[in-house]
N, C-alpha and C positions, 0 to 999 in steps of 0.2 A: 276486289279479286286479283292474286298473281297467277299469271300467267305467263309460263317461264318460254321462252322463244324457245325456236329451234335450234341448236347448234352444230352448224355444218362445219364439215374439218373435212380436206384432203387425205388426211393420216390414216391409213388403216392399222388393223393390230394385227402385226408377223407372228403367228405360232410357226412357222417352218419355212427357211430360205431355199432350201434343194433336196424335194421338190417344193412348191413354193404353198404356203398354205395362210393366208390372210383373209381377215375376216374386216366387216364394218361395225362402228362403235354404235352401240346403240342408244346415244344420243341423236344419229344422223338417222335413225329411221323413224319417217315421217308420214308413212302412207303412199309417197309416191314414188316415181322413177328414182333406183339408185344411181346417183351418177356413175358411170365406169371406171374412175378410177377410184372409187369405192365398191365396187360391186365383188362381193367375197370372192375368194376362189379357192379352188381344193385340188391338187392335183397329187398324182400318185407316183408320178416321173416327171423327170424335166421335159420344159416346153421343148417341145419339135420344133425345128425350123422347118417354116412353109413357104413356098413361092404358088404365089395363085396362078401366076401366069402358066408355070409347067404341070398344077396339079389336075388330077382327074378322079371323079367318083366315078368306082365298079360298081356294078349292080350285076350278081349273078345268084347262082343257086334255082331254087323250083322256080323259075321265070321262062315263059315262052322265047324273049327275048333276049340276052343279054345287052349290058349296055356301058359305056362308057363316057361320062359327063364332064367337061370343062366346068370351070366356075363363070364363063359368058351364057354357057346354056343352060347350066340354074337359072340366071339372073333375068333371063327371056322370059321362063316361063313364069305361068299367074302367079302372083306372091300373096302374101296374106300378112297381116300387122296384129300381134296383140300381146295385150298388157300379162305378162306371166311371173308368179313368184319361183324362184329356186331356193330352196334349203338343203344343206348338207344333211345326210342320214344321221350324220353325229355329233349337229347342233345342240347344244345346251348340254352335252353329258358330261362338262365337266359338274353339276351338280349332282350328280347320280352317285346314289348310296346303297349296297356296299361301294366301293371304287371300281371301275372299269377301265379296259384297254383301250385306247386309241386314243388320238390326238385330242388333247382336253379344250373342246370349244366351252366358250363360254356361253354366249349369246348370240353371238357375230357371225355365225355363218348361216346367213341369209340376205335374201336381196332380191328386188322386183324388179324387174325394165320393159320395155315396150321393144319384143322383137319382128323381126322380118323376115320372112324365107318364104318356101315353097313345101307345099304338102307333103307329105312324105308319100300320102296316096296317089298324089299327081304323078312319081315316078314311077312305082310299083305298077300303074296302070298303062305306061309307056313300055315296062318291060314284058306284062301281061302274067300276073300271078298262077302260078298252074295251081287245080283242087288238092297237089298232096302237100300245100303249104300248112306249116302249122304257127311259126312263128318268123321274125326278122332280126337278121343280127346287125347290129351297127359297131364297126370296128374303127377306133382311133390311130393315129400316127406313134402316140407315145409307146413307151414301153422302157421296159426294165426289170428287174428282179424282186420279185416280192418274198418276204419270210413266207415258208411253207409253200412255196411253188418249187418247181424243178424248171431251171434254167429262164431264160427271159420269156415275160407274157405280156402281149398287145392288151390295152385295154380296152375291152369290148363287153357289152351288155345287147341283149335278145330283149323284144316286145312280144306280145300275145297279138296275134293279127288283129282282134278288133281295138286296141291299143293302137298298133300302128297304122292301121288304116283310118282312126277320128281325123277328122278334118282338121284338129288341132295341133294335131304332133306334127312339127313344123320341120325342116332342113334350114335352120337360120343361118344368114350372113350377114345380120345386120344388127346391134343394139341399141338403142335410144336414139336411132337417127343415121347412125355410125357404123363403118366397115368393124366387123367384129377387131377386137385386138388380138393380136398371139396369145395372152394368158386366158382369153375368153375360147380361142380356138379357133379362128382364122384361117383358111380360110370359112370352114362351115361346121357347124356342130348340127346335133342332135338336137330339137328343142320337146321334153314329154310335159306338157303342162299337168300338175297335181300328182305329179310324183316327185321321190325325193331327186334331190341333183344329179348323184351318179348315175343318173338313167339316161341324161343327155348329155350323150358321148360326144367331148371336143375332137378338132383336127381328124373329124371323118373322112377315111379312104375309101370303104368297101361299105355297100348293103349286099347282105346274102340271104334270100328267102330258105328256110330250114324245113326240112319234112319232119323233124325230130325235135323235141328240147335240145336245150345249148348248155352246156355244162362248165363253163367259163369259169376261173378261179374268182376273179370280181365277185360275178354273179352267183355262182352256188356254194364258194366257201367264204367269202368275205362279207360279200354285203348279205349277209342272213341274219337271224336270231338264235343265237348261242344261248343254250342253258349253262348252268356251272355242271361240271363235273365231267365224267367220260363219255368221249365220243362213243354215239352206240352206233353208228355208221350209218342210220337214218338220213334221209334227205332232207334238211333244213328249209324251214318258213323263207323265203326271198323276201327284202325290203323294197316295198313298192311304193303304196301311195302316203303320202303327208299324212298326219292326224291334225287334228283339231288342236288349234293352240296360238295362244295372245303373250305378248311380251308389254312389259311397260318401261317406257322409253324414258320418261322423268314422271316423280324425279328418280333421281340414281341413289343407290344400294350407298346407304349413310349419311344421304344427305339431311342439311340443319335448314331447319323451316322457319320461319316465323310464325307464328299465330294467325290464322286466318281463311280464306278460301283459297283455296289454290285449284288449278285445273290441272288432273292427273292424266296422262296420254299415253298413247300404246299402237300399239298394232297386232291385227287377228288374223288368220287364213286357214284353210282347210283346204287337204287334195279331196274332198267329198264335196265339194258345193261351196258357197258362200257362207261366210258369218253372218248371222241374220239377228243375234243375241251377246251382250258383253256385259258382264256383273261385277260390282267390285266391291272389295270387303275390306275394312279397316280395323274389325271388330273382331277378329278371330276367326270369323265365318259364322258368327251368330244371325250376322242379318246380311243378302247380300243386295245391291243397287244396281239398277240399269245405269249402264252408261251413254253415252251417243255415241251411233255409230255414223264414219264417214261416207262420202260417196264409193260405190263400188265399179272400179273400172271395168273388171271381167270377171268372170268366177274362179278365175284362178290367180289372183292379184291377192294382196293384204288390203285390209280395210283400214284407216285410221279409226279411233276412238279415244273421247276424252268425256273425263268423271271430276266432278264440279263436288271436292272436298272441303267439306266446310271442319278445317283443324283448328276449331277452338281453344282445345284446351293441351296445355304442354302434356307432354308425355313421348313416349317410344314406343312406336306402332311399326304394325307390318302391311304394306297392300296388298293386296292377293287380286290377281282378276282371272277370270275363267270366261272361256268361248265355246258358243252352239255353234254347231254351223245347221244349215237347213236338210241335210239328211237325220238331225237330231242327235247327232255326236257332241258329248258334253267333252271338255278338258279336264281331265281326273285330276284329284289330288295329287298323284303318285304314279307314275305311268310304268306298266310295264317292266321289270328288270330284266336285261339280256347284257352276256359279258360283253359286247361292246358299245351298249349305252347307247344304240339305234333307236329313232324315232321316240326321244323326250320330249314328250309333250306336259310334263307334269306343270302344277299350276306354278306360275311366276310368284315368287314372292320378294318383297322389296321392303327392306329395315330404314325405317327413316325417324328422325328426332324432330316433335315441336318443343321448339323452346317456351323457356317463360318467357314474358317482355322482361325488362327488366329497367 
């Protein structure tokens, strides 16, 4: 039996340099924590220069007491550690057909890490949230000009009250036991488990409790599901929770294998709870076989999986994997098409060749 070892590399896939967009090679995804230097990056603007010593987080809006918290103030509050996976909403959009608009991620816009920080609820409790509160707005220090927006705009996202007050929604200042790096949001970022990565606002400077729905550019105009055709002016559905999904990390596309038994491997996750079933087919979907699932670190992290494939006959094969989560969501053959290719969780198919014994 051939068990191809994981191949770790610190080299990331650079899709854009300014602003920085970089992914992690599929072969490096093993179901554990992604090294900080490999963790994917999706920025809309240049990385702001932040000084932790002079930085403060403002909390205002529909609260009884507006606050200004320093970096040391936050680190002295009760903390929490949580393994959480983040996925770019545009991950895997390069495979969408018909073609879509946006940065052409293959499958490299996903990573998982151990995060440490303060519960958002802890901070809001100190401020005293008023009964008029409807949403919580999180604003970053990064700003710039976006096509389709007027003037410069800051990156900002809001959360409904129940998600903001969830015990697992964090203000994170550490990743994998280390201080956040500038490209990952130093000194403080939001961490929203189960939601696509754009909701986890980096370089936080302000939290504002709102008595009305937020209508910022990135939330209401960019990260929304758009259909083909003219704009009807109707408010579009927001991109939020991650879909159930699996990826095959070995063998890679176009791999040539010797006849024999091979351990196919990959990772799987969902924003609606843990993945509890993973199936693989190598015969065009005529039969689906159960794979072995690895240990689950948290409901918000991925699970590794392995499948023992008896590839005894030469030929050309497509390996496909599909995941099912505890809520009963099943990875589809083809995800819902939308203009920017967001939330693409179509079944991953990898073509491989089993060569003849010569």
